[in-house]
C-alpha positions in Angstrom: -7.2 -60.5 -30.3 -4.4 -63.1 -30.4 -0.7 -63.0 -30.2 -0.3 -62.6 -34.0 -2.3 -59.4 -33.9 0.1 -57.5 -31.6 1.2 -54.4 -33.4 4.9 -53.3 -33.3 6.0 -49.8 -32.7 6.4 -49.1 -36.4 6.1 -45.8 -38.1 2.6 -44.9 -39.3 0.8 -41.9 -41.0 -0.1 -39.0 -38.7 -1.4 -35.7 -39.9 0.3 -36.0 -43.3 3.6 -37.1 -41.7 5.1 -40.4 -40.7 5.8 -40.8 -37.0 6.6 -43.5 -34.5 3.6 -44.8 -32.6 5.4 -44.3 -29.3 5.6 -40.6 -28.7 6.2 -38.4 -25.7 3.8 -36.1 -23.7 5.2 -33.0 -22.1 2.5 -32.6 -19.4 4.7 -33.9 -16.6 7.6 -31.6 -17.3 6.4 -28.6 -15.3 6.1 -28.5 -11.5 3.4 -30.1 -9.4 -0.1 -29.8 -10.8 1.4 -29.0 -14.2 2.1 -25.5 -12.8 5.3 -23.6 -12.4 8.9 -24.6 -13.1 10.1 -28.2 -13.0 11.7 -29.6 -9.8 14.8 -30.3 -11.8 15.2 -28.3 -15.0 18.3 -30.1 -16.2 16.5 -33.5 -15.8 13.5 -32.2 -17.8 15.8 -31.0 -20.6 17.7 -34.3 -20.6 14.4 -36.3 -20.9 13.4 -34.4 -24.0 16.8 -34.8 -25.6 17.0 -38.5 -24.8 13.4 -39.1 -26.2 14.4 -37.6 -29.6 17.7 -39.4 -29.6 15.8 -42.7 -29.0 13.7 -42.0 -32.1 10.6 -40.2 -30.7 9.3 -37.8 -33.4 5.9 -37.0 -32.0 5.8 -34.7 -28.9 2.5 -33.5 -27.4 2.4 -30.3 -25.4 0.3 -27.2 -24.6 1.1 -23.6 -23.8 -1.1 -23.9 -20.6 1.3 -26.6 -19.3 3.1 -24.4 -16.8 1.9 -22.1 -18.3 4.6 -21.7 -21.0 7.0 -24.0 -19.0 6.6 -27.2 -21.2 6.9 -25.3 -24.4 9.9 -23.3 -23.2 11.6 -26.5 -22.2 11.0 -28.1 -25.6 12.5 -25.0 -27.3 15.5 -25.0 -25.1 16.2 -28.7 -25.4 15.4 -29.3 -29.0 15.7 -26.1 -31.1 16.6 -26.1 -33.9 14.0 -28.7 -34.2 15.0 -32.0 -35.9 13.6 -32.5 -39.3 10.5 -34.8 -39.1 9.7 -33.8 -35.5 5.9 -33.3 -35.2 4.9 -31.0 -32.3 1.3 -31.2 -31.4 -0.3 -28.6 -29.1 -3.8 -27.8 -28.0 -6.1 -24.9 -27.2 -9.3 -24.5 -25.3 -8.0 -24.0 -21.8 -5.9 -21.6 -19.7 -4.5 -21.2 -16.2 -5.2 -18.4 -13.7 -2.6 -17.0 -11.3 -3.1 -19.8 -8.8 -2.7 -22.6 -11.3 -6.4 -23.3 -11.6 -7.6 -24.6 -15.0 -10.1 -22.4 -16.8 -11.9 -22.7 -20.0 -10.8 -20.6 -23.0 -13.3 -21.7 -25.6 -14.4 -18.6 -27.5 -13.0 -18.2 -31.0 -10.8 -15.2 -30.0 -9.4 -17.3 -27.1 -8.6 -20.1 -29.4 -6.6 -17.7 -31.6 -4.9 -16.2 -28.5 -4.0 -19.8 -27.5 -2.4 -20.6 -30.9 -0.5 -17.3 -30.9 0.8 -18.1 -27.4 2.0 -21.5 -28.5 3.7 -20.1 -31.5 5.5 -17.6 -29.3 6.7 -20.0 -26.7 7.7 -22.7 -29.2 9.3 -20.1 -31.5 7.5 -21.4 -34.5 5.8 -19.8 -37.5 3.4 -22.7 -37.7 2.5 -25.6 -35.4 2.2 -28.9 -37.2 -1.0 -29.9 -35.4 -3.2 -28.1 -32.8 -6.0 -30.0 -31.0 -9.2 -28.2 -30.2 -9.9 -29.3 -26.7 -13.6 -29.1 -25.9 -14.6 -28.1 -22.4 -17.2 -30.4 -20.7 -19.1 -27.4 -19.4 -18.5 -25.1 -22.3 -21.3 -23.3 -24.1 -19.5 -22.2 -27.2 -21.0 -23.9 -30.3 -18.6 -26.4 -31.9 -19.3 -24.9 -35.3 -17.9 -21.5 -34.2 -14.8 -23.1 -32.8 -14.2 -25.1 -36.0 -14.6 -22.0 -38.1 -11.9 -20.3 -36.0 -9.6 -23.3 -36.3 -10.0 -23.5 -40.1 -9.2 -19.8 -40.3 -6.0 -20.3 -38.3 -5.1 -23.2 -40.6 -5.8 -21.2 -43.7 -3.6 -18.4 -42.4 -0.8 -20.9 -42.1 -0.5 -20.7 -38.3 -1.4 -24.3 -37.8 -0.8 -27.2 -40.2 -3.7 -29.5 -39.2 -6.6 -29.6 -36.8 -7.2 -32.2 -34.1 -9.9 -32.8 -31.6 -9.7 -33.5 -27.9 -12.2 -34.5 -25.2 -15.1 -34.9 -27.7 -18.1 -37.2 -27.7 -19.3 -39.1 -30.7 -21.8 -36.4 -31.8 -19.1 -33.8 -31.7 -16.7 -36.1 -33.6 -19.3 -36.8 -36.3 -20.2 -33.1 -36.6 -16.5 -32.1 -36.9 -15.4 -34.8 -39.4 -18.5 -34.1 -41.6 -17.4 -30.5 -42.1 -13.6 -30.2 -41.5 -10.6 -32.3 -42.2 -9.5 -33.7 -38.9 -6.0 -35.0 -38.3 -6.4 -36.9 -35.0 -8.4 -37.3 -31.8 -7.0 -37.1 -28.3 -9.5 -38.6 -25.8 -9.2 -40.6 -22.6 -8.7 -44.3 -23.1 -6.9 -47.0 -21.1 -7.2 -50.5 -19.8 -9.5 -49.4 -17.0 -11.4 -46.6 -18.7 -12.9 -47.5 -22.1 -15.8 -45.1 -21.9 -14.5 -43.5 -25.0 -15.0 -46.6 -27.1 -17.6 -45.1 -29.4 -15.2 -42.4 -30.6 -12.3 -44.8 -30.6 -14.3 -47.1 -32.9 -15.3 -44.2 -35.2 -11.7 -43.2 -35.5 -10.7 -46.7 -36.3 -13.4 -47.0 -39.0 -12.3 -43.6 -40.5 -8.6 -44.4 -40.3 -7.9 -41.5 -38.0 -5.1 -41.5 -35.4 -6.3 -41.9 -31.9 -4.1 -40.5 -29.1 -5.2 -41.7 -25.7 -4.4 -39.3 -22.8 -3.8 -40.8 -19.4 -2.8 -44.2 -21.0 -1.5 -45.3 -17.6 -4.5 -44.1 -15.7 -5.1 -40.7 -14.1 -1.9 -38.7 -13.4 -3.8 -37.0 -10.6 -4.9 -40.0 -8.5 -2.9 -41.9 -5.9 -5.2 -44.9 -6.5 -4.3 -45.7 -10.1 -7.0 -47.9 -11.6 -4.6 -49.2 -14.3 -1.2 -49.8 -12.6 -2.8 -51.0 -9.4 -5.1 -53.5 -11.1 -4.3 -57.1 -10.0 -4.7 -58.5 -13.6 -2.2 -55.9 -14.9 0.2 -56.7 -12.2 -0.1 -60.5 -12.7 0.5 -60.2 -16.4 3.5 -58.0 -15.7 5.0 -60.5 -13.2 4.5 -63.4 -15.6 6.1 -61.7 -18.5 8.9 -60.1 -16.4 8.0 -56.6 -17.4 6.5 -53.6 -15.5 2.8 -52.8 -15.1 3.2 -49.5 -17.1 4.8 -51.5 -19.9 1.8 -53.9 -20.0 -0.6 -51.0 -20.1 1.2 -49.3 -23.0 1.8 -52.5 -24.9 -1.9 -53.3 -24.6 -2.8 -50.0 -26.2 -0.4 -50.6 -29.1 -1.9 -54.0 -29.6 -5.5 -52.9 -29.3 -5.6 -51.2 -32.7 -3.2 -49.9 -35.4 -4.4 -46.3 -35.2 -3.2 -45.8 -31.6 -0.4 -43.4 -31.0 0.9 -43.1 -27.5 2.3 -40.0 -25.7 3.2 -41.2 -22.2 4.9 -38.5 -20.2 7.6 -38.4 -17.5 10.3 -36.2 -16.1 12.6 -39.2 -15.4 15.1 -40.7 -17.8 14.5 -44.1 -16.2 10.8 -43.9 -16.7 11.3 -42.7 -20.2 13.4 -45.7 -21.1 10.8 -48.0 -19.5 8.0 -46.4 -21.5 9.9 -46.6 -24.8 10.8 -50.3 -24.1 7.1 -51.1 -23.9 7.0 -51.0 -27.7 8.9 -54.2 -27.7 6.7 -56.0 -25.2 4.8 -58.9 -26.8 1.6 -59.7 -25.1 0.7 -63.3 -25.6 -2.9 -64.7 -26.0 -3.2 -65.4 -22.3 -2.2 -61.8 -21.4 -4.7 -60.3 -24.0 -7.5 -62.5 -22.7 -6.8 -61.5 -19.1 -6.7 -57.8 -19.9 -9.7 -57.9 -22.1 -11.9 -58.4 -19.0 -11.0 -54.9 -17.8 -13.0 -51.9 -18.9 -16.0 -54.0 -19.7 -16.8 -52.9 -23.3 -15.1 -55.3 -25.7 -12.1 -57.5 -25.9 
């Protein structure tokens, strides 16, 4: 992929809307471990408002971030919601009283999750809700899809997305249900999701990589600490996060990003990545990471 193939941060179709390819993820707004209130509530609200002021119109969230914290911050900062803002949430998980992540995969739990999102966001309908499959779950995908279709047909959600799915699950879902987007792990260092990524590209479906900058829960970040990423950043006079985000935008036109932060400074840095042009030498150096394809 050469310099002339780098994609700008233009608007593109997403779940029947048109959104900027650089969005915002609300996962980092709650406290440590995505649990409890933020360290600085005023700063969290300011980040959300600044993101929308800067043109972001795709915000990814979940009721189990906090729980309720991320959604309540979004409501306080942005309601009444600007016209054209696409809020995307997800169901399939929950939190216990100690903040541990638990599966909530049964159809009735998916409905409860949607209802909890509606309540905390103060919405009658959520534009997009991702069904997040649990890796150890034993609920058949078909039962979950039936539940999501029922919620869509009732008008509680506008469109159905998938998250954390493998290729078989993706093909099963898209063969029976209209799918709006897929949210799976994918970044410079982790391209294990390439088969689903390629299927989405072939089908023209938006792909929203989570952890675009590497894992948010590891001190040894495989993306930002990679020597090749740091060398490209130094040569182009940008930051390693900007290199990682710009690479994803350049990788394929169906990529939509949702980097998260609770800092205005980091937000500005992330948004500016949309204007970073990776030359042919940079793309060649970065193609060697991940080991699947350039």
